[in-house]
C-alpha positions as CSV (number, residue, x, y, z in Angstrom):
1,M,-19.7,19.2,3.3
2,P,-20.1,16.4,0.8
3,L,-16.8,14.6,0.2
4,N,-15.0,14.9,-3.2
5,F,-14.6,11.4,-4.8
6,D,-13.6,12.5,-8.2
7,Y,-11.0,10.4,-9.4
8,R,-9.7,9.4,-13.1
9,K,-9.2,5.7,-14.3
10,H,-6.8,4.7,-17.1
11,T,-5.7,1.2,-18.2
12,T,-2.0,0.6,-18.8
13,I,-1.2,-2.6,-20.8
14,Y,1.6,-4.7,-18.9
15,K,2.8,-8.1,-21.2
16,G,-0.8,-8.0,-22.8
17,A,-3.0,-7.7,-19.4
18,N,-5.1,-4.8,-18.7
19,I,-3.9,-3.3,-15.2
20,Q,-6.5,-0.8,-13.6
21,T,-4.8,2.4,-12.7
22,Y,-6.3,6.0,-11.1
23,E,-5.4,9.5,-10.8
24,F,-6.7,12.0,-8.5
25,G,-5.6,15.1,-7.2
26,D,-4.4,18.3,-9.6
27,G,-1.0,19.1,-8.1
28,E,2.7,18.9,-9.9
29,K,3.9,16.7,-7.1
30,V,3.2,13.1,-8.2
31,I,2.9,10.3,-5.3
32,F,3.0,7.0,-6.5
33,S,1.1,4.6,-4.2
34,F,1.4,1.1,-3.2
35,P,-1.9,-0.1,-1.2
36,S,-1.9,-2.3,2.1
37,F,-3.1,-6.0,2.1
38,P,-5.1,-7.1,0.4
39,H,-6.4,-3.5,-0.9
40,S,-6.9,-1.6,-4.1
41,G,-4.4,1.7,-4.5
42,L,-8.1,3.5,-4.8
43,Y,-8.5,3.8,-0.9
44,Y,-5.9,6.8,-0.5
45,L,-8.7,8.9,-2.0
46,W,-10.7,8.3,1.3
47,F,-8.2,10.2,3.2
48,L,-7.2,12.3,0.6
49,T,-11.0,13.9,0.2
50,H,-10.4,15.7,3.5
51,Y,-7.4,17.8,2.6
52,D,-6.1,20.2,-0.1
53,K,-5.6,18.4,-3.5
54,S,-4.3,20.7,-5.3
55,K,-0.7,20.4,-4.6
56,V,-0.3,16.8,-4.9
57,K,-1.4,14.0,-7.6
58,F,-1.7,10.2,-6.7
59,I,-1.1,8.0,-9.3
60,T,-2.0,4.4,-8.0
61,F,-3.4,1.0,-9.3
62,D,-5.0,-2.5,-8.4
63,L,-2.6,-4.7,-8.0
64,P,-3.4,-8.1,-9.9
65,G,-4.8,-10.8,-8.0
66,W,-5.8,-8.1,-5.0
67,T,-8.9,-6.3,-4.7
68,G,-9.9,-4.7,-7.9
69,Y,-10.1,-5.2,-11.8
70,S,-6.8,-5.4,-13.1
71,D,-6.2,-9.1,-15.2
72,N,-4.6,-11.5,-12.9
73,I,-1.5,-12.2,-14.4
74,F,-0.5,-15.1,-12.1
75,N,-3.4,-17.4,-13.1
76,G,-1.7,-20.5,-13.6
77,R,1.8,-19.0,-13.2
78,E,3.8,-18.5,-10.1
79,F,3.6,-15.6,-8.0
80,S,6.0,-12.2,-7.7
81,I,6.1,-9.3,-5.5
82,D,8.8,-8.4,-7.8
83,E,6.6,-8.4,-10.9
84,Y,4.4,-5.7,-9.0
85,V,7.1,-3.6,-9.2
86,E,7.9,-4.1,-13.0
87,I,4.0,-3.2,-13.1
88,A,4.5,-0.4,-11.4
89,R,7.8,1.0,-13.4
90,T,5.3,0.5,-16.3
91,I,2.5,2.4,-14.9
92,L,5.1,5.7,-14.3
93,K,6.0,5.1,-17.8
94,D,2.5,5.1,-19.7
95,Y,2.1,8.5,-17.4
96,K,5.1,10.0,-18.7
97,V,6.1,10.8,-15.2
98,E,9.8,12.2,-14.6
99,T,10.2,12.3,-10.9
100,F,7.8,11.5,-8.4
101,S,7.5,10.4,-4.5
102,V,6.2,6.8,-3.4
103,I,4.3,5.8,-0.3
104,G,3.9,2.3,0.6
105,Y,1.4,1.4,3.8
106,S,1.9,-1.7,5.4
107,F,2.2,-4.7,2.9
108,G,3.0,-1.8,0.4
109,G,6.1,-0.5,2.2
110,A,8.3,-3.4,0.7
111,M,7.5,-2.6,-2.9
112,A,7.5,1.2,-2.5
113,L,10.8,0.2,-1.2
114,K,12.2,-1.9,-4.1
115,L,10.4,1.2,-6.6
116,A,12.9,3.4,-4.9
117,A,16.0,1.6,-4.9
118,D,15.3,0.8,-8.3
119,C,14.2,4.7,-9.8
120,K,16.5,6.3,-7.3
121,D,17.5,9.0,-9.6
122,Q,13.5,9.8,-10.2
123,V,12.5,9.3,-6.7
124,E,12.1,12.7,-4.4
125,K,10.4,11.0,-1.4
126,V,9.7,7.8,0.2
127,V,7.1,7.5,3.0
128,L,6.8,4.0,5.0
129,V,4.1,3.6,6.5
130,S,3.8,0.2,9.0
131,S,5.9,-1.1,6.3
132,V,7.6,-5.3,7.0
133,I,10.9,-5.0,5.2
134,N,12.9,-7.3,7.1
135,S,11.0,-11.1,7.8
136,N,13.6,-12.5,9.9
137,L,12.9,-10.0,12.8
138,V,9.2,-10.9,13.0
139,K,9.6,-14.8,11.7
140,R,8.9,-16.1,15.4
141,F,5.5,-14.2,15.7
142,K,2.4,-16.2,15.6
143,L,0.6,-14.3,12.3
144,V,3.8,-15.7,10.3
145,N,3.3,-18.9,11.2
146,L,-0.4,-18.9,10.4
147,V,0.7,-17.4,7.3
148,K,2.8,-20.2,6.5
149,L,0.2,-22.8,7.6
150,L,-2.5,-21.4,5.0
151,H,0.0,-21.3,2.3
152,Y,1.1,-24.9,2.9
153,S,-1.9,-26.6,4.0
154,K,-3.2,-24.7,0.3
155,Y,-6.8,-23.7,2.2
156,Y,-6.8,-20.4,0.4
157,N,-10.6,-19.7,0.8
158,A,-10.0,-19.4,4.7
159,L,-8.0,-16.5,4.0
160,K,-10.6,-15.0,1.5
161,T,-13.4,-15.4,3.8
162,L,-11.4,-13.7,6.4
163,I,-10.8,-10.5,4.6
164,K,-14.6,-10.4,3.3
165,R,-15.4,-10.2,7.0
166,K,-13.2,-7.5,8.1
167,M,-13.9,-5.0,5.2
168,K,-17.5,-5.4,6.5
169,T,-15.9,-4.4,9.5
170,I,-14.2,-1.6,7.9
171,A,-17.3,-0.1,5.5
172,K,-19.4,0.1,8.6
173,I,-16.9,2.3,10.4
174,L,-16.1,4.6,7.4
175,V,-19.8,5.0,7.0
176,L,-20.5,5.9,10.2
177,E,-17.2,8.0,11.4
178,E,-15.9,9.2,7.9
179,G,-19.1,9.8,5.6
180,I,-18.0,7.5,2.8
181,P,-21.1,7.4,0.2
182,R,-22.5,3.9,0.4
183,V,-22.7,3.6,-3.4
184,F,-18.7,3.8,-3.3
185,L,-18.3,1.4,-0.9
186,E,-20.9,-1.1,-2.7
187,M,-18.4,-0.5,-5.8
188,Y,-15.1,-1.3,-3.4
189,S,-17.4,-4.2,-2.0
190,D,-17.6,-5.5,-5.7
191,M,-13.9,-4.8,-6.4
192,V,-12.9,-7.6,-3.0
193,S,-15.4,-9.8,-4.8
194,H,-12.3,-10.3,-7.6
195,I,-9.5,-11.4,-5.3
196,D,-7.8,-14.4,-6.1
197,P,-7.3,-16.4,-2.6
198,R,-4.1,-18.3,-3.9
199,V,-2.1,-15.0,-5.2
200,I,-3.2,-13.2,-1.6
201,S,-1.9,-16.3,0.5
202,E,1.2,-16.6,-1.6
203,S,1.6,-12.7,-1.1
204,I,1.6,-12.2,2.2
205,Y,3.8,-15.7,2.0
206,K,6.7,-14.1,-0.1
207,L,6.7,-11.2,2.1
208,F,6.7,-12.7,5.9
209,T,9.7,-14.8,4.4
210,S,11.7,-11.9,2.3
211,D,14.1,-9.4,3.1
212,Y,14.5,-6.1,1.7
213,S,17.1,-4.8,3.8
214,S,19.4,-3.8,1.0
215,Y,17.5,-1.6,-0.6
216,L,17.2,0.4,2.4
217,D,20.9,0.8,1.6
218,E,20.2,2.4,-2.0
219,I,17.9,5.0,-0.6
220,K,19.8,6.7,2.2
221,D,20.8,10.1,0.5
222,K,16.4,10.3,0.3
223,E,14.4,12.1,2.6
224,V,12.5,9.1,4.1
225,L,9.6,9.6,6.4
226,I,9.3,6.3,9.0
227,V,5.3,6.2,10.2
228,N,4.3,3.4,12.8
229,T,2.0,3.4,15.7
230,R,2.9,2.8,19.2
231,E,0.2,0.6,20.3
232,E,0.0,-1.4,17.4
233,G,2.6,-3.7,19.0
234,R,6.2,-5.5,18.4
235,F,5.3,-6.7,15.2
236,F,5.5,-3.5,13.4
237,S,7.4,-1.3,15.5
238,I,10.5,-3.4,15.6
239,Q,10.5,-2.6,12.1
240,A,10.4,0.9,12.3
241,E,13.1,0.4,14.7
242,Y,15.0,-1.4,12.2
243,I,14.5,0.8,9.2
244,R,15.8,4.1,11.5
245,R,19.3,2.2,12.3
246,R,19.8,1.2,9.0
247,L,18.8,4.2,7.4
248,N,20.6,6.7,10.3
249,S,19.4,9.5,8.7
250,E,15.8,10.0,8.5
251,K,12.8,11.5,10.1
252,S,10.2,9.3,12.0
253,L,6.7,10.0,13.2
254,H,4.5,8.0,15.3
255,I,0.9,7.4,14.9
256,H,-1.5,7.1,18.5
257,G,-3.4,4.1,17.5
258,T,-3.6,0.7,15.6
259,H,-2.5,-0.4,12.3
260,D,-5.8,0.5,10.7
261,D,-5.9,4.2,11.6
262,F,-4.4,5.1,8.4
263,I,-7.5,4.0,6.3
264,L,-10.4,4.6,9.1
265,R,-9.2,7.4,10.8
266,C,-7.6,9.5,8.0
267,R,-8.4,13.1,9.9
268,T,-5.7,12.9,12.0
269,D,-2.9,15.3,12.1
270,V,-1.0,12.5,11.2
271,V,-2.3,12.1,7.6
272,R,-2.3,15.9,7.4
273,D,2.1,15.7,8.4
274,V,2.6,13.0,5.6
275,L,0.4,14.7,3.5
276,K,2.4,17.7,4.0
277,F,5.8,16.3,3.8
278,L,4.9,14.9,0.6
279,S,3.8,18.0,-0.9
280,D,6.6,20.1,0.5
């Protein structure tokens, strides 16, 4: 049975810039989705094609400077993660969304958390997948030191080259194992070519030098699902443990596998349970 890659595009204007947004699914439950670094939010469509789209409606977007077709609002000016959240609020207003749930995967978790805290009267549920919320817990890891080195050396193109190579590997797996049409991946490859290496370098640097813990206190009364893998190492698992302790009233779910499983092996019980949590 062929996969259904139907989605709707819309341009939201933010401070005079064009922000490319996407909508897919036909349900009443609105899910605002933040992607993982440095993807377009459109990849959430990859796993939703395997499940019932009649109960949920995903709204997502291309983050300026990341993969996709949004205007790069950071061209010639300072980068800010918080501005991504402001763009999200503008998109929700543009779509006339009154209540919604929010999901953030990896890097997107911090942004999802801040959006949930800023709009807590509108937010129903929160899902944080393999998220980094408190950088102080991982500052001694080699990956963080590498990110800082790239940031201070301003050798941005090295990071862009690494990302392109990883995207090619992901594309092969998706074609062979998930049945993703090549034409869709060719389009996504073009989206990757629009990456601004300075923005993606500053993005990950900001994440690994920030602490979003205070926003956890703002959502303690929400239903929160924490998802992390048992095999992805301490880098992410200590974040999940920290979030559970800080909230002290959440549901948690463990994925068996690696950090990439949420994209690459989306026909799992884990993704099904996440969608069930969001749609109930």
